N, C-alpha and C positions, 0 to 999 in steps of 0.2 A: 206848383206845388211853391218854389222858391217867390216869398214877394206876397204869396197870396195864403198858405196851410200855414209857412214854418217862416222864420226872420233870418232868411239868411245873412246880413247887412252886419248885425250885430254879430253874429256867429264868424264871419269872415273876419271884419276887424279883431278879434278875440285870439285867432288862427293863424294871420299875420303877424301878430305881435309876439303869441306864444314861438311861433314855429323861429324867429328871429332872434327870439331871447334864447333858447335850445341851441341856436347855433353861434350866437356872437354875430351876426351877421350886420353891414352895416346898412346907419340910415339911405344912403343910395339904392340899395338892394329891397329893402323893406318898400319904400316910395315906388320898385320898379314894380314889384308883389302886388301891391294897392293900385296899380293904375292896369298892370294887364291882368290879373287874373278880378278884374273890379265885375264885372258882367257872369264870367263862369271861369271853370276851372278845368284843365285837364291834366293826363301825365305829361304830354307834349310840354308843354307849358317850362316843366319844371328840368327839361333835357334843356329848353331856352334860356331859365334864368344858369344853371350851372357852366352854362357855355359860353352864358352871355359875363357873365363877372369870374369864371373860372376856378369855380369852387370845385374842392375835393368832393365834397359830400357827394356819395352817388343819386342820381335824380331820382331813381325808382325811390329811394329811403328818403329821401324830403317828401315829397308826393304822398308817401304810406304816413307819411309823419302829420301832411296834412290834412289825410282824408279824416284822420284819426281825429284831431284838432277839431277838425268840422263835426265832424257827430257828437263829438262832448259836450261842443259849445251851444248847437244849432237848440232852437227852440219852437214848440206849438205852445201855443196859449192852453189852457186847463177847457176852457169858454168851446174854443175851435175845438178841441177832442170829443168833448162830451156831446157836441151838435151833431159829430159824424156820426157817435155813438147811434144819438138817438134816429139820425138817416135812416142806416141799416135798422134800426129797431122799427122802423116804419114803412121797409120796404125796399127802401134805392139800392142797388149797385154800384157802390162807390171804385171808381177808377184813375189811376193818376197820371199825367201825362206829361213829361217834363223832359225839358231841353238841359242835356250835362252828362258828364260822363258818368257810365251804368258806377263805377263800384258808390262811386263818395254819393250817387242821388242815392242809392241804397241804403250804405250808411244813415244820412240824414234821415232816413226816412223811421228806419230801424231807434236813432235813437233819440229823436222825436217820439218817438210810441205807435207815430200814423201807420207804420207796416199792418199793426193789428184790426187797422179799421177798415182796410180798402181793399175789393176783392182781386186788382189787378193794376201792374204798372207798365206803364214802355214809356223806356229813358231813351233819349234821340243817339246818347254815345253807344245804346246799341247796337244800331243802324244804320248810322252816318247820316240818318237824317234827322232834322231838327221842323221843329212848330213850324207855318202852320199847314207843313205838309199831310196831306189828309192818310197817306201808309202811315202815323204814326196815330193817325187818330182811331183806325182802323182795328190798329195793333194794339190799341188800348182797348177799345170796344170785344176783341179778341181773346184779350187774356181774364177780360172780366166774366168772360162766357154769353157774351150780349153777342147784339149786332146796331152798327150804327143806323142801318135802317127800320128798327123799331125807336128811333126818337132818340131823346133826350137834353142833357145840359151839361155847357161847359162853364167851369166859371175860373176867371182867372184874372189877370193885373195886365199883362198884355195886352196890348190892342191889336196887332196883327196876327202877333204867333197865338192867342189864347181866344179871344173875340173871333178874327179873320177867319184862323181854321175853325174853329167850332159854327162860326156860318158855312164852309164849306163844306165841312161832316156831315150837316143837317140840323144841329142843335139848336137849341135854340141856346142863351146865352145870356152873364150876366158879369159886367165889369165889378173892378172891384180900380175902383177911379186911384189913378197916382201918376201914373204917366202920362207925357200925350198924345191927342190923339189925333193922328194923320190924318189928310186930306182923304175923302175918297172912302173913307171903311164907313161900312154903313153901322147902323149903330148899334147896341146893344139890346137886347129885348129890358134889361134890366140892370141899373147903374148903382152900387152900393160904397157906402166907405169905410168897410168894412167884411169880412170872410162869413161874419156871424147874421149878420142880414141876411145874406147868402141862405145861408142855412134856414135862415128864418122864410125866406118863401119858397122855398124847395117843400121842406114843412107842410106850408099852404096850399101847394100843390097837392100836395098829399090827400090833406083831410080837404078838398072840392068832390 
């Protein structure tokens, strides 16, 4: 989801800025947050934050405020939402398999409008496993009411987690170019620069 369907990076920056302003947190704390939460965040990070800087605000409160700020700031472009709606109209089942804490990922899905356009969601934080673990892909398929044995596609920006995981799950893959590609990882079936291009590929598959 993050970096593929939703713009986490700009939301992350806005959320950290908002949290620091609300609690008058120092520049050192803001830099800590930007470094430690750059890739992902969970409630335990805010316990570390409180302990590291001896804050008086409860860690649970800081975490919930961060979740709310992220949900309010994260965006999904209208053309992406429209593309997903077109896929569903064309008969596609759409699932989200995402690494992260369950509460923040679901808040982002709701905040962007994506929740209404997907059939199932599997979040790594619910099971303490992460992509490319096959079990997360299996759970995603189950929650969509389908089986990996039926085949399908994985679209994502993370080479190892999304494309490598998709290969292990027996899925065809579309890589959203951006992150460095690791040596030894089999190539994706398609490479695109924008997720709307991936949606177009899938829609063309429907018509073939």
